[in-house]
C-alpha positions in Angstrom: 0.3 0.2 -0.1 1.3 3.6 -0.8 0.6 6.2 1.1 0.9 9.9 -0.4 1.7 13.3 0.9 0.0 16.4 -0.2 1.9 19.1 -1.3 0.4 22.7 -0.4 0.1 23.3 -4.2 -2.3 19.9 -4.4 -4.7 21.0 -1.1 -4.8 24.5 -2.6 -6.1 23.2 -5.6 -8.8 21.0 -4.6 -10.4 23.9 -2.8 -10.3 26.4 -5.9 -13.7 26.7 -7.6 -12.7 25.0 -10.5 -9.9 22.2 -9.3 -8.2 20.2 -11.7 -10.3 17.1 -13.0 -7.3 14.7 -13.2 -6.3 15.5 -9.4 -10.0 15.0 -8.2 -10.2 11.9 -10.2 -6.9 10.6 -8.9 -8.1 11.5 -5.1 -11.2 9.7 -5.4 -9.5 6.6 -6.7 -7.2 6.5 -3.4 -8.5 5.2 0.1 -8.8 8.2 2.4 -6.8 6.9 4.6 -3.7 7.1 2.4 -3.8 10.6 1.4 -1.9 12.3 3.9 -0.5 16.1 4.9 2.4 17.6 7.2 1.3 19.5 9.9 2.5 20.3 13.6 0.9 17.5 15.5 1.1 13.7 15.4 -0.3 11.1 13.3 -3.8 11.8 12.0 -5.7 11.7 7.2 -6.8 14.6 5.2 -10.3 13.1 5.4 -10.0 11.4 8.7 -7.6 13.7 10.7 -4.4 12.2 9.5 -1.4 14.8 10.0 2.0 13.6 9.8 4.3 15.7 12.1 7.9 17.2 11.5 9.4 15.1 14.2 13.2 14.3 15.0 13.5 11.9 12.2 12.3 14.8 9.4 14.4 17.0 11.1 17.4 14.9 10.4 16.1 14.3 6.8 15.3 17.9 6.4 19.1 18.8 7.2 20.5 16.3 4.7 18.5 17.4 2.0 19.5 21.1 2.4 23.0 20.2 2.7 23.0 18.2 -0.3 21.4 20.8 -2.4 23.4 23.7 -1.4 26.4 21.0 -1.9 25.2 20.4 -5.4 24.9 24.3 -5.8 21.5 24.2 -6.1 19.7 25.6 -2.9 16.4 24.1 -1.7 13.3 25.9 -0.2 13.0 25.3 3.3 9.2 24.8 3.6 9.2 22.2 0.3 12.0 20.2 2.2 9.9 20.1 5.5 7.3 18.8 3.2 9.9 16.3 1.9 11.5 15.1 4.6 8.0 14.5 6.5 7.3 12.4 3.6 10.5 10.4 3.2 10.5 9.9 7.3 6.8 8.5 7.0 7.4 6.4 3.6 5.1 8.5 1.5 5.2 9.6 -2.1 5.3 13.2 -2.6 2.0 14.8 -4.5 2.6 17.9 -5.9 2.5 19.9 -8.9 6.3 21.3 -8.4 8.1 18.4 -9.8 11.5 20.5 -9.9 11.0 21.5 -6.4 11.4 17.9 -5.0 14.2 16.9 -7.9 15.4 13.5 -6.9 13.0 12.3 -4.5 10.1 10.2 -5.3 7.0 12.2 -6.6 3.9 12.3 -8.4 1.9 14.8 -10.2 -2.1 13.6 -11.0 -2.5 17.1 -12.5 -0.8 16.0 -15.5 -3.2 14.3 -17.6 -1.0 11.8 -18.8 -0.8 10.1 -15.4 
């Protein structure tokens, strides 16, 4: 079973008056318990209260991701790497419309119609 951590731009899209049809179709095909987001509180799902926290494991991963980006001459966004670190720490695929922000990490973009 694959779990998915929704990036902020995905959550934002589903609240628009005219959300992405391909995103809605993809989300509808997933069990609610597998759709997660990052937050300050511990394990709860987007639709059933499932929030993944930025804990010590995620903090260490975040530091590594930030360091790797800097060492490669490609500084990374602090907030994007918090999402990435929480996803990696909890064995989740990052669901985003900004794949380039998560280069080198496991991502899925259901907003692309070719998926």
